[in-house]
N, C-alpha and C positions, 0 to 999 in steps of 0.2 A: 511236448511244447507248453508256457504256461497261459494262461488264462486272458493276461495282458498282448500278447502275443496273437492268439486266436482272434481277439478282437480286432487288432492291428490289420490283419490279413482279410478280414471278411469285411472291413471297411472300405466301400468305393469313393477313393479319393477323386476329385474333381479339377480340370485344369482351367483357372479365369482364362475365358476366351478373349477380354478385351472389350466384345463390341457392345458401345455404351446402352445400356439396357438390358440385355440379353443374360448378364450372370444375376441379376436379379431376378429374375425370371426362374432360371436355370437355380436360383441358391448356392452359386457357388460357379458354377459353370459346366461343361461338359464331362462326362464320367472318364477319367482319365484310361488311354489305355484301350478304347471301346471304338468303335463306328457310331458314327451320328448319321440316320438317313435324312435330307432334307428337301422335303417332298413341295412341288407348286406348282400350279399353272405356266405358260406362256406369261413374261412380264413380271412374275410376282420376286423378282430380284435375288433368285437363284445362286447366280453367277457373280453377282456381287458379295453375297453373303459369304460363300466358299473363299474369295479373293480376300474378302475382309478376316477372315479368318487365319489365315498366312500371314496379313499385313499386320494384324495387331503381335503375334507369335513374334516375327522379326524385331520388334522393336522392344520386346522382351527379352531379347537375343534367343529366341527358339527357331531355328531355320523349319523350312516349308518346301514343300514336293508339290507340284498341281498338276494331276493329270489330266488330260481335257482330251474329250473326245468325239467334241463337236466343233468349237473355232479353233483356229489356228493359234498360237501363241504369241504372234502379230498382233491379230485381233484384239486379244485379249489385254496384250499390252496399250495399245493405243486406246481400248475403250476403258482400262482405269485410271488412263493418264487425267481424266476427270477429278478425279476424287484426289490427284495430287500425289499416287501414289506412282513411284517410279519405280516399275519393277524390274526393267533391263538393269537398272543401277546395281537392283539387288542382288540378280543374275552376276553381274560383273563380281559382285563381294562373296559370290558364296555361299550366299543367303537363302537364292531362291532358286531354285530346279523346274523345269517343266520336261514331262515324259507326252511327246505331243503322239497321239493315238488317235488324232483329227484326220477325216478323208481328205486324202491331198487332191490337188486339184486336175481334173480329170483322169481321177480314178472312179471304177464303178463299184458302187457301196455294194455288192453282192459276193457271199461267201459258200459254194455249193459244197456240200458234203458235211464231213465234220469238223468242226472247229474247236481249237483248242488256245485258249487264253493264257496258258504257261508262259509263253514267249515274253507276251506284257506282263505278267507277275514277274518275271525275273528281271525284266525291266526297271520296273516299279521299287523293287527290294534292295538293287545294285543304286537307284538314285539316293534312296533312303539312307543306306549304309555309305555311300559316299560323301554326303553333306552333313552326316549325322543328324537327320529332318525329323523334327519332334512332333511335325504336324504336317499333314496330309489332307489336299482335298482333290476330289476326283468327280469332274462334271463332263458330260449327265451320263449315267447307267442308263437311260433309254435309250441312247446314242447307239447302242452294242444290240440289243434287241431290235431295232429298224433296220440294220444295216445286218443280220443273220440269220437265217431262217430257223435253226437248231435254237430253242430257247431253252428246252429242257439242260442241253449243253450248256449254253449260255449258264443257267441260275447255277449248275456245279459249279463252274468256274469260277460264278458271281462268290458263291460261298467259301472258294479255296484262297479268293485275293480278300474277302475279310477276316478268313484263319489267318493268313501269311503276314496281314498288316497288326493282329491281334499279339502274334508270335512278334513282331518286332517291338511290342510296347507302342506304336505309335498312338497320337489321337485322332482319327479320320473324319471326316465329311466328305459324305455320298449326295449328290443330288439326283434327283430322278421328278420327270416329268408327269404330272395328273392331270384328267382330261378336265376334270370338273372342279369350284371349290371346293364344294361337301360332298363331294363322292370318293369313288375309291381313293386310296390314298396314294397309290403309283399306278401308272397306266399298266408296268408288267408285272406287276404283283411283286416284287424283287425286295419288298419291307423285312419278310422272313425270310431270306437267305442271308442276308450282308448288316442288317442294323440291330441292335442292343436298344437303340432309341431312333424316337421319329419326332420331328420338328414338320408339321405345315405349315408353310407361306401363304395367304391368298392375298388378293388383287381385284376383292370385291366391287359388282357395277351396284350400287343403290339411290334413287333417285337422283338418274343422271351425273351421280359424282363418282367417284374412284375412289377406295380406303382399301391399306393397305394392313392386314394383321399377321399377327404370328400366335401361333399353337404348338406348345411342347403337349404333344400327344401320347407319347410313351418315354418315359424314363424307367428302364430296369435296375430293380431295386434300390432306388433312391428318388430323395421327394421334389417335386419343381412346383412352382406356380399354375395353376390350373382354370382353362379360360383362352378365349383371345387378348391379346393388347396389341393396340395400334403399334406401326413404326413406319417411319417414311427412309427415303433416300436426301441425304446433304450432298451436297459438292463438297467437297473439301474431306468429308468424315465417312461415308458410305452409310451401312443402315443404320439408325437410331432406335431401339423400342423405347416406347413411352408407357411404362406399367402403370398406367394412371390407378385404374381400378385396386392396383396393390396399394397403395399409397395411405399411410398409418396415419392417424390423427395423433401426431407426437408433437406439434407444435407448441411453444412457448405462449403465454400469455401475459401482456404488461398493464400494467395499471398507469403508466406513465402518459399524458394527453398530449395532442399535439392540436395546432388551431387548424381549423375549413377551410382559412381565410375569410372568413365573416364573424363577425366579433355576436352581431346578432346570431347567428348558426350553431357559433361553438356553446352561445346561452342555452337555445334549446336542447343541444346535444349534452347539457349538462357537464357544459366546461370544454367540449372539445372533444375530436374523435380519438380513441384509445391509438397509440402508434404502432401497433403492428394488427391494427384492426382492416376489415376488405369493408369498403363502402358500396351502397348500390342505389346511384341514382336513376332514377326512372321518372320519363316524362314524355310528351308528344312532342314534336318538331317545335321549335321553336319557344319554348318552357324556361330555358335558359343552363340547359346542362353542360353545356361547353364554358360556359361562362362560370360554372361551379368548378370546370377541369382548373380554368385560368386561376379561381381564386385561391384554387389548395392548393397550386405550384406559386405561387407569389408568396401565399403563406409560407410555405417551406423555405423558398428564397429568402427570406427576410427574416428565420429564425436561423439561415446557415446552414440549411441542408439541402442537400443532392436531391434534383427533381428529376424525373422521366416523363415525358408523355406518348403513348402510343396514341397515334390516329387513323381511324381509317375510314372517316370518310371525307374529311376536307385536308385542303393543301396544304403546305406547310407557309405560302403567303398566306393564305386566306387565316389560319390560326395567329399568324403574326398581328394581321392587320388587324383582326377582331380585339387579341389583346389589348394592342394601342388604342382601341376604340374604346374600352373600359379602363383607360387609365394603368394598363401594365405592360411593361417594357420586354419582350419576351427577348428580343436583340440583343439586349443590355446581359440580360441573365446568363445568355446560353454564351456569351464573350467571356464571361467572368467565371466560366467551369462549374455554374451554376444548376447551368438545367440542358437537357438533352430531348432534342424533339426528333420522334424516328414516326412518317408518312410514307404509309405504304397501302395500297389498293388491297382489301381483302381477294380478289379475284386473280391476284399474279401468282400466288400458289396454294396448294393445303394448307387444309387446318393445324393439322400437325409438324408442318413446317413452320407457321406460323410460331407456334408454341416453342420450337428448340429455336428460332432465331430471335425472340423476346426474351428468353431463358437466356441466352450468351449474351445480349445486351446488358440486361440487368447484372450479370456477376461482372464484364466489364466497367460498368460504368459506376456500381456499388451506388445507387440512389439510397436518401431514405423513403422517400416515397414515390412511386409510382401510380400513374393515371392512363385509363383506354377509354379512348372515345371512337367509337362504341362498339360495344359487343354486339347491339342487331346487325351491324353489317358483316361483322366474322358470320353470324349466327346463317344465312343466308347462301353460306357457300359451304353447306358443312350439314350431313345427318343429323338428325336432333341426336343421336346416341352420339355419334362423335363430337356435338357441340357442349354435349355436357361433360364427355369426358376431356374435353380441352379448358373448360372451366373449373373442372377437380385440379388438373395438374397446373395452373397458373394461379390460382389460389393457395395451393396448399405451399407452391414454391414461395411465393410472395410471402405468405408468413414463416416459413420455417427461415427466411431471410431475416426476419422480424421487421419489417417492411410496410410501412401505411398506404393502403390501395383500394384507390376510386375507379370504380368500373359506371358507364354510364349505359342505358339503354332506352330504346326507342318504342314508347305503345303504341299500339295498331290504328289505334281510335285517337282526334283529335282531343278528346274530352277526359280521356284515360282507359279506365278499361282494365281487363285483365292482359297479363303479357306471356307469350310462349317463352320468353326469354326471363322474366322472372322468377317462373315456375321453374327453370333449371339453375338456378343461380339464387334463389332467396334464405333457401334453408343452408347454404354455407358462409352467406355473410354475416356479417357483426351487425351493419346496421344498414338500414333502407330508408331513403327520404324520397317522397313523392314531390314530384312537380307538377300540377296540375292547370289548366286554362277554367276559370268560371266565368260562365256567363250570368250579366244580372241586370237586367232592363236596358238591352240592346247593346252593351257595351261589354268587352271581352278584358278579364282582370286575370293574374296569374296567382296560383295560391302553392304553399310549400306545407307539409309535414312532415315529422320524422314518427315515419309509421313502425321502426324498429331500432333498438339502442343495447346491444347485447352486455349485460353487465353493468347497466347504470339507466338513473332515473333521465326520464328526458320530458320536453314537452308533447304534450296532447294534441295542442291547438291546431288547428287549418291556420295558417297563416298569410296573410295576402302579402304581395312584394311585388317592388317594382326595377326596374332596369334602366339606370342611366350609363354616362359618359364615366361613372366613377363606379360602377361595378351594381352589382346585389344590394338593395335594401330594402328588410324585412319587418313587416310595419304589425297591427294588429290583427288580432284574429277574427275572421270570420262570424259574425254571428246573425241570427235568423236566416241560413239558408243550409239545407239538408244535401243530400245525395251529391257532394264533391265527388269524393274518390270512387265511386261510381256511375262518374261520367253523367250523372241525370241533373245538374244544381237547381235545386227550388229554392225561391223564395219565400218562407214561411213570415208569419207576423207574430209581434210581441207575447200577443194573449195565445196563440196559438202554441209557441215555446214555452209559455206557462203551464198550458194543459199537456202537454206533452210529459214536461218536468216532474209535474204534479201525479202525472199516472206511471210515470217510473218509480216514483220513488213509492208510490204504494206497491 
């Protein structure tokens, strides 16, 4: 045998599952012709994953066999209709076959004496050959143990089953239940008998919020991404894995400028925002963040760009009314097809679902600029880790599409100060604009400053701005006032300013 033939024999070929995000984590898919154990606690989406593996195969012309030990085929058909998976039709087309080993109504789930899975293995082999199946799912192995007393015999039979599947050169998924999210791999210790590969599904409760994650624990003889990655269950899609922490920084950078919608702000930013930049606008409630979003959209529409707004705090009616009050006609822009406004309350779904829906909307509408108002609203429905991963996933996706993005965040105190949201997004933004209240002689004024402008010179002053029925108007810098950004503004006399300036120069 030649050296090239040996290399070809030793190479582990992978089968693309088609499950969104999984093949990226698995660096190509599941090892072809091998069995993979999918282990997870109750409610971690094991059955969905097992069904989706066959569904995606059928889309590619690969037939599948589903062996069920718990739910009846009727129940599985019904449950999976929520994902628009018509299993009955695939059965009629001889693309999907069930091997029903589930308990029958009225059947006593006990077997005394020695029990042999040989008859079941023969049924499985027959179905695989009859339907020329390339994919097989078994759900769930733990059900066998719960009904049978002789665990040693069952383990032996499971090893025979795994060997039979390998002989038939099918790629198989076997699900098993575990009792703890971070405990033993499976309740009955089946992994060493049946699987070359182990994947863990988790549904962790953290800070009263559920968060699904997936981890490839073992891939014998081949590489994969390490660690946990969030995933979610989407109607019409099934499981969608979000490989956020594996995203590589390969986005392009553009030198083309776009307007912020305000000539004064464009001047402060050295000529406007960069086309594919991410801008964070931070400020207390009422400082003008939504106004900046409105002007950002209006500036885009004026330049014949398509604009998209995701609003998580105000209703559609409020946004349109506010825009009208500032002299911007959102309704007209929308009728012309230049603007799309999507309003959702953060609590309606999980953060991963929000991310998937936002990405789908962006891909469908194909905007030139996107605004999110506000990130702070989304922050309250997630853990800190989940929120940061959401930010990374959204910003990287927007930059890959070469879209300008403007995000707003609300500071926790009226006069500014530190913000958790800023800490999680500031390092991956290209520009940061701070809006602050300034108290002077019993009067509240507003201030604006460009804190950061990556790749460009910008105005360093803190300028006063006003809001009227024509929008935002940026004026002169504040003089003789210190501590604005820290939230502790203090009025300083001209002589004190000169003394501090001389001290600094020395």
